[in-house]
Structure formats: C-alpha cells, structure tokens
C-alpha positions as CSV (number, residue, x, y, z in Angstrom):
1,X,5.1,28.2,20.0
2,X,3.6,31.0,22.1
3,X,-0.2,31.4,22.5
4,X,-1.8,34.7,21.6
5,X,-4.3,36.6,23.5
6,X,-8.1,36.3,22.8
7,X,-8.3,39.7,21.0
8,X,-5.5,38.9,18.6
9,X,-6.8,35.4,18.1
10,X,-10.3,36.7,17.2
11,X,-8.9,39.2,14.8
12,X,-6.7,36.6,13.0
13,X,-9.7,34.3,12.6
14,X,-11.7,37.3,11.0
15,X,-8.8,38.1,8.7
16,X,-8.6,34.5,7.6
17,X,-11.9,35.1,5.7
18,X,-10.6,38.3,4.1
19,X,-10.7,38.8,0.4
20,X,-7.3,40.5,0.6
21,X,-4.8,37.6,0.2
22,X,-2.0,39.6,2.0
23,X,-4.2,40.1,5.0
24,X,-5.4,36.4,4.9
25,X,-1.7,35.2,4.5
26,X,-0.7,37.2,7.5
27,X,-3.5,35.8,9.5
28,X,-2.4,32.2,8.5
29,X,1.1,32.7,9.9
30,X,-0.3,34.3,13.0
31,X,-2.6,31.5,13.7
32,X,0.1,28.9,13.0
33,X,1.9,30.4,16.1
34,X,-1.2,30.5,18.3
35,X,-1.0,27.0,19.8
36,X,-3.8,24.7,20.9
37,X,-6.2,27.7,21.6
38,X,-6.7,28.1,17.8
39,X,-7.6,24.4,17.2
40,X,-11.4,24.4,17.8
41,X,-12.2,27.5,15.8
42,X,-9.9,26.4,12.8
43,X,-11.6,23.0,12.7
44,X,-14.9,24.8,12.5
45,X,-13.6,26.9,9.6
46,X,-13.0,23.7,7.6
47,X,-16.7,23.8,7.0
48,X,-16.5,27.2,5.4
49,X,-16.1,28.0,1.7
50,X,-13.3,26.3,-0.2
51,X,-10.8,29.2,0.1
52,X,-11.3,29.6,3.8
53,X,-11.2,25.8,4.4
54,X,-7.9,25.7,2.4
55,X,-6.4,28.4,4.7
56,X,-7.6,26.6,7.8
57,X,-6.1,23.3,6.6
58,X,-2.8,25.0,6.0
59,X,-2.7,26.3,9.6
60,X,-3.9,23.0,11.1
61,X,-1.1,21.2,9.5
62,X,1.5,23.5,11.0
63,X,-0.1,23.6,14.5
64,X,1.1,19.9,14.9
65,X,-2.0,19.1,17.0
66,X,-2.9,15.4,16.7
67,X,-6.5,16.2,17.7
68,X,-6.9,17.9,14.3
69,X,-6.6,14.6,12.4
70,X,-10.2,13.4,12.5
71,X,-11.5,16.7,11.4
72,X,-9.0,16.9,8.4
73,X,-9.6,13.3,7.5
74,X,-13.4,13.7,7.5
75,X,-13.3,16.8,5.4
76,X,-11.0,15.2,2.9
77,X,-13.3,12.2,2.6
78,X,-16.3,14.3,2.1
79,X,-14.8,16.6,-0.5
80,X,-13.4,13.5,-2.3
81,X,-16.9,12.1,-2.4
82,X,-18.2,15.3,-3.9
83,X,-15.5,15.0,-6.5
84,X,-16.7,11.5,-7.4
85,X,-20.3,12.5,-7.5
86,X,-19.9,15.5,-9.8
87,X,-19.9,15.2,-13.5
88,X,-17.2,17.9,-13.8
89,X,-13.9,16.1,-13.9
90,X,-11.8,19.1,-12.9
91,X,-12.4,21.8,-10.2
92,X,-9.1,23.7,-9.5
93,X,-10.2,25.1,-6.2
94,X,-11.5,21.8,-4.9
95,X,-8.2,20.2,-6.0
96,X,-6.2,22.7,-4.2
97,X,-8.3,22.1,-1.0
98,X,-7.8,18.3,-1.3
99,X,-4.1,18.6,-1.8
100,X,-3.8,20.9,1.2
101,X,-5.9,18.6,3.4
102,X,-3.6,15.7,2.4
103,X,-0.5,17.7,3.1
104,X,-1.8,18.7,6.5
105,X,-2.4,15.0,7.4
106,X,1.1,14.2,6.3
107,X,2.6,16.9,8.4
108,X,0.8,15.5,11.4
109,X,2.0,12.0,10.6
110,X,-0.8,10.2,12.3
111,X,-1.9,6.8,11.0
112,X,-5.5,7.7,11.7
113,X,-5.4,9.8,8.4
114,X,-4.3,6.8,6.3
115,X,-7.8,5.8,5.0
116,X,-8.6,9.4,3.9
117,X,-5.2,9.6,2.2
118,X,-6.0,6.3,0.3
119,X,-9.2,7.9,-1.0
120,X,-7.2,10.9,-2.2
121,X,-4.8,8.6,-4.1
122,X,-7.7,7.9,-6.4
123,X,-8.3,11.5,-7.3
124,X,-8.1,12.5,-10.9
125,X,-5.9,15.4,-9.9
126,X,-2.2,14.7,-10.2
127,X,-1.5,17.2,-7.6
128,X,-3.9,15.7,-5.1
129,X,-2.4,12.2,-5.8
130,X,1.2,13.4,-5.3
131,X,0.3,15.1,-2.1
132,X,-1.4,12.1,-0.7
133,X,1.5,9.8,-1.7
134,X,3.9,12.2,0.0
135,X,1.7,12.2,3.2
136,X,1.7,8.4,3.3
137,X,5.5,8.5,3.0
138,X,5.6,10.8,6.0
139,X,3.3,8.5,8.1
140,X,5.6,5.6,7.3
141,X,5.3,2.1,8.5
142,X,2.3,2.8,10.8
143,X,0.2,3.2,7.7
144,X,0.8,-0.4,6.4
145,X,-2.1,-2.2,8.0
146,X,-4.7,0.0,6.3
147,X,-2.7,-0.1,2.9
148,X,-2.7,-3.9,3.0
149,X,-6.4,-4.1,3.4
150,X,-7.3,-1.3,0.9
151,X,-4.8,-2.0,-2.0
152,X,-7.3,-3.8,-4.2
153,X,-10.0,-1.2,-3.7
154,X,-8.0,1.8,-5.1
155,X,-7.9,3.2,-8.5
156,X,-5.1,1.9,-10.9
157,X,-3.1,5.0,-10.1
158,X,-3.6,4.6,-6.4
159,X,-2.6,0.9,-6.6
160,X,0.6,1.7,-8.4
161,X,1.5,4.3,-5.8
162,X,0.8,2.1,-3.0
163,X,2.8,-0.7,-4.5
164,X,5.8,1.6,-4.7
165,X,5.3,2.5,-1.1
166,X,5.1,-1.2,-0.1
167,X,8.4,-1.9,-1.9
168,X,10.0,0.7,0.1
169,X,8.8,0.1,3.7
170,X,6.6,-3.1,3.5
171,X,7.2,-6.3,5.4
172,X,6.2,-9.9,4.8
173,X,2.6,-9.0,5.0
174,X,2.9,-7.0,1.8
175,X,3.6,-10.1,-0.3
176,X,0.1,-11.4,-0.6
177,X,-1.7,-8.1,-1.4
178,X,1.0,-7.4,-4.1
179,X,0.5,-10.9,-5.6
180,X,-3.2,-10.3,-5.7
181,X,-2.8,-7.4,-8.2
182,X,-0.3,-9.2,-10.5
183,X,-3.2,-10.0,-12.9
184,X,-4.7,-6.6,-12.8
185,X,-5.9,-5.3,-16.3
186,X,-3.7,-2.2,-15.9
187,X,-0.1,-3.2,-16.9
188,X,1.4,-0.3,-14.8
189,X,-0.2,-1.7,-11.7
190,X,1.3,-5.1,-12.6
191,X,4.7,-3.5,-13.2
192,X,4.8,-1.6,-9.9
193,X,3.7,-4.6,-7.9
194,X,6.3,-6.7,-9.7
195,X,9.0,-4.3,-8.8
196,X,7.9,-4.2,-5.2
197,X,8.1,-7.9,-4.9
198,X,11.5,-7.9,-6.4
199,X,12.6,-5.6,-3.5
200,X,10.8,-7.6,-0.8
201,X,11.7,-11.2,-2.0
202,X,15.3,-11.1,-0.7
203,X,14.2,-9.7,2.7
204,X,11.1,-11.9,3.3
205,X,11.5,-15.3,1.7
206,X,8.0,-16.4,2.7
207,X,5.9,-19.2,1.2
208,X,3.4,-16.6,-0.1
209,X,6.0,-15.4,-2.7
210,X,5.5,-18.6,-4.7
211,X,2.0,-17.5,-5.6
212,X,3.6,-14.9,-7.7
213,X,5.6,-17.3,-9.9
214,X,2.8,-18.1,-12.5
215,X,2.0,-14.5,-13.0
216,X,5.7,-13.5,-13.4
217,X,6.3,-16.3,-15.9
218,X,3.3,-15.2,-17.9
219,X,4.3,-11.5,-17.8
220,X,7.8,-12.1,-18.8
221,X,6.8,-14.0,-22.0
222,X,4.7,-11.2,-23.4
223,X,6.1,-8.9,-26.1
224,X,4.6,-5.4,-26.3
225,X,6.7,-2.4,-26.9
226,X,4.6,-0.3,-24.5
227,X,4.7,-2.9,-21.7
228,X,8.5,-3.7,-22.1
229,X,9.2,-2.3,-18.5
230,X,6.8,-5.0,-17.1
231,X,8.5,-7.8,-19.1
232,X,11.9,-6.8,-17.9
233,X,10.8,-6.4,-14.2
234,X,9.0,-9.8,-14.4
235,X,12.1,-11.4,-15.7
236,X,14.3,-10.0,-12.9
237,X,11.7,-10.6,-10.1
238,X,11.0,-14.1,-11.2
239,X,14.8,-14.9,-10.6
240,X,14.8,-13.1,-7.3
241,X,11.6,-15.0,-6.1
242,X,12.9,-18.4,-7.2
243,X,16.3,-17.8,-5.5
244,X,14.6,-16.5,-2.3
245,X,12.2,-19.5,-2.1
246,X,14.7,-22.3,-3.3
247,X,14.4,-23.8,0.2
248,X,10.6,-24.1,-0.3
249,X,10.7,-26.0,-3.6
250,X,9.2,-29.1,-2.1
251,X,6.2,-27.1,-0.7
252,X,3.3,-26.9,-3.3
253,X,2.2,-23.5,-4.6
254,X,-0.7,-22.0,-2.5
255,X,-4.0,-23.3,-3.8
256,X,-6.1,-20.3,-2.5
257,X,-6.2,-17.1,-4.4
258,X,-3.8,-14.4,-3.3
259,X,-5.3,-12.1,-0.7
260,X,-7.4,-14.7,1.1
261,X,-6.5,-15.9,4.7
262,X,-3.5,-13.7,4.9
263,X,-0.8,-14.6,7.4
264,X,-0.8,-12.2,10.3
265,X,2.9,-11.8,10.7
266,X,4.3,-9.3,13.2
267,X,6.2,-6.3,12.0
268,X,10.0,-6.8,12.3
269,X,11.4,-5.6,15.5
270,X,14.0,-3.5,13.7
271,X,13.2,-0.8,11.2
272,X,14.9,-1.8,8.0
273,X,16.3,0.8,5.7
274,X,14.7,0.7,2.2
275,X,17.1,-1.3,0.0
276,X,18.1,0.2,-3.4
277,X,15.5,-0.5,-6.1
278,X,17.8,0.5,-8.8
279,X,17.0,-1.4,-12.0
280,X,19.7,-3.6,-13.6
281,X,19.0,-4.2,-17.3
282,X,20.0,-7.3,-19.0
283,X,22.4,-7.3,-21.8
284,X,20.0,-8.9,-24.1
285,X,16.1,-8.9,-24.5
286,X,15.7,-12.6,-23.9
287,X,15.7,-13.2,-27.7
288,X,19.4,-12.9,-28.1
289,X,19.3,-9.3,-29.2
290,X,22.0,-7.0,-27.8
291,X,20.6,-4.1,-25.9
292,X,23.9,-2.3,-25.2
293,X,23.8,0.5,-27.8
294,X,21.8,2.6,-30.2
295,X,18.1,2.6,-30.0
296,X,18.1,0.0,-27.1
297,X,20.5,2.2,-25.0
298,X,18.1,5.2,-25.4
299,X,15.2,3.0,-24.5
300,X,17.1,1.7,-21.3
301,X,17.7,5.3,-20.3
302,X,14.0,6.0,-20.7
303,X,13.1,3.0,-18.5
304,X,15.5,4.1,-15.8
305,X,13.6,7.4,-15.6
306,X,10.4,5.5,-15.0
307,X,11.7,2.9,-12.6
308,X,10.8,2.7,-9.0
309,X,12.3,5.8,-7.3
310,X,16.0,5.0,-8.0
311,X,17.1,8.2,-6.2
C-alpha cells in the first residue's frame, strides 16, 4: 500500500464529498491505497452527513488500520442509539451506514469492536443484523468474553444469532449463558440456544450442562406445529447432555439460576474446528408416527433449511 502525496490526498478527500458518485467512488479507491496518512481525516469525515460517513467507513475498513476501530465503534453506537430513539422504524440511508460500519469493524477484526457489533445485532434492519453477525464471525474467538456477558441484554434476533455463533466457536464458558435463555419467551431463541448446547455438550461435559436438563425436558414435551424445530432439537440435545454428563449423575443439579457465579474457565489451548451441526431427524415424532415420507418428509426438508448453518 503506497502512500500518496499531500496534494493528491487533499483532492481525494474533497472528491469524497462529491455529489457525482463516479468521482466519489474513484476517491474511495484512491484513499484505500493511501495508507496511514489518510486515517485521521477519514475518522473526522465519519461525523459528516450519512453519505460521506458511509464512504469514509468503506475506506477505513480497507485501510486495515487498527487505530480506526474506536472511531468506527463509537459512530456505530451513536447511530444505533439514534435509530432506537426515532419513531421511524426504517431509514434506508442510516441502515446502509450501520451496515458499512459493521462491515468495516469485521474487516479490521479487532475484538474492541465487539460491543458495538452486539448493539447492531438488535437493529430492526435485516441487512445491518447480517453484517454485524458476519463481522463477529470474522473477529472469532476473541469476541467471546463480551458475547458471554451481553447475551441476555440483546434483542431476540440478536440472542439467536449469538447462540448460533457460540455453538460454532464457544467453549465451556458458553454453557451457562446459553442455559440462561432456555426459558426465553421467544421460541426461536430457545431453539438456537438448544442447538448450540447440543454442539457444545460432547466437547465440554461440564457440570453446568445439567442446569439445561429441566428446560430441555419441558421443551421436548410441547406440541406446537410452528415450534416443532424446538421440540426436535430439545429431544436430541437432551440425549447429548445426559450422555455427556453421565459421570456427573451423583452431583445434584445446580441450585442457583443459570448465569450467576459463572465459572471462569480458561480458553482451550488449542483452537477447535467447529464440529458439524447437521441435524439428524428421528424416524418418528415421539408419538409413534412415522416421519419418513409424504408431508413429514417435506416438513423435514423445511427444517433442514432452517437448521444451524449446516453448510
């Protein structure tokens, strides 16, 4: 990445404000190659109008300068607060800015942006939510401590996404936060947390898993067509948890509520590859009804499309 001279830098910064999108786009690409010299003026441009701030965020993500993280995170949090405060539920320009800020934080891959990305997960914009989730995936395991502490404060959509993430890269410390949302009013949150626990149980057969058993037993008994994915996931995960904690049967279930006095376990020394989270469907529905063909087969295919990132 070659730095540009002061004259060319000043011109590119002026062009970034242009109403001509071709001129502005060329300026973005020029500044993306400018190196650290462009960092400070671009961070100041984040405080400009929405369009210019979006362009500045695009460039900052591609400069790969870690010093930009606090500026991007601060801007994302402030715009998200504005989104929450306004009565208007949808603002396309603001949503585009939030999505770009989240993407830039993901490209930089610094855990310092995790709190801001958690706030973006609760945005009503699906695009913002997806960009924030993708950014957390890029940050990876270094984002885990913040996610463990913030899980219960997120919106239902945010909780579900974080549960998916914890199922992929979480460690033993993920068990208690996930158990704490197994009684959440939103069944999708319970479903995603159940799936994540099913992935983690064989890896981390810790005592805290036993706190999930009463919730899983209750969720597997319900019969609601719209919540059938939760029932099936609860049935599978209950078996996995019971098998993983069989050596702890003599230990009573934790008396305290999930989430309190969490064990501070160290991260495993090795980086474990995410295990497959492919769903294995039972041949019957628990009531002796065969699920192998016809309507049930089509329903099983639908469930597979909505399972926890099988690809």
